[in-house]
N, C-alpha and C positions, 0 to 999 in steps of 0.2 A: 757410584756412578761418576765418571769423569768426562770432561769435554776438552779437547785440545783446541784452544782458540786459534792457534796458528793455522791449523788445517781447515778450520771452519770458514775462514775468511771474514768472520764477524768483527774482528779487531778493528777493521777500518771504520766501523760504524759507531764505535764508542771511544770518546776522548778519554785519556788516562784518568782525568779527575772523576769520571763517572764509572769507573770499573769497580766492581765489588771484589772481595777476596778471591772469588773464583775466576777473575779475569774479565768479567763482562758486567755490564749494568744489569741490575735485576730490579724490576718494579712489581708492585702489588697494588691492586685497587683497594681503596678503603673509602667508604662513604661517611664522612664526618656527620652528616645530617641524619644518619640512621643509628648513631651511637651517642649516648650521653657523654658530654665533655669529660666527666669524671673518669671515663674508661679510655679516653684517647691515648694517654701516655702508655698505659698497659698494652693496648693493641699495637701502637707504633713500635714499642720495644720488642714485641713478639715478631712483628714484621722484620725489624732490623736483625733480630737473632736468627731468623731464617736465612739470612744472607742477602736480603734486599737492601739496596742503598737508595731507593726511590719509592715514593708513594704517589699514586695517581688518584684523582678524585674529580667528579663533576661538581659544578656549582649550579644547583637547581633554581632556575629562574622563578618557578611557581612558588617556591618556599621563601625566597628572598624578596619577592615583590608580590605578595598575595592580593593586594589591591593596587590598582594603577597609581603610581607615585608614592606608595607607602612601602618603604624598605625595612627589612629586618636582618640585622647582623649581630644578634645577641644570643646567648645561651647555646643551644645545639646548632645554631646557624652562625656562630662566631668563626668564620673562615680565617680571619686574621690570626686568631688565637691558635687555630689548628695548624696553620702554616708555620707560625713561630715555634710551636712545640716540635714539629717535624724538624725544623732547622736546628733547634736546641739538641735534638737527638742525632744530628749529623745526617739527616735524610734530605735528599732532593725531593722536590714536589712538582708534579705535573698537574697543573690546574686545567680543567676543561670547561671554561666558561662558554657555553653554547646555548642557544635558545632551545635546542631539541636534544634530549638525552636518551633517545631510543625507547624501546617498548618496555624497558624494565622499570619505568616510573610512570605514574598516572599522567595521562595526557602528554606523555613525552617530556614532562617538565615545563611545558608551556603553561602560563597562568590562565586560569579560567576566564578572567576578565577580558582576555583578548576576543572572546566570542561576542562580547557586547560592542566591540569597536565596529563602527559603520564601514562597510566595504572590506573588512578584514578577510583575507584568504590565508589559511594556515599552511605552513610548510612550503611556502614560496617566498619570494623576496618583495614584500609589499613596500611601497614608498615610505610609510612612516618609520620603518625600521631598517 
């Protein structure tokens, strides 16, 4: 299967530094927090070998702050290590640090402790946040 970038008009959307060997940027989603760190290199190398030059991932708020004010960025949650490894392998990274990460994650990635906050309304723009 081939794709002529000149006729597609997509070339305008991808700076040259982000083009893969096929002529366009290619990204794949990978959730570092669903895979043990010992497998990250293998999975990222496979992604790169598929022709992707970019990896995209959420940053799940509920895992990184399971209790208000208590943050976790070690082990399977070591996002800095994950990003550094991707960089070492020549991959760009799209980080999606958002309070809500859709229906694919329990409670949308929002930490359960939010429910104990007085006056908290979820999925709106409350003053404390």
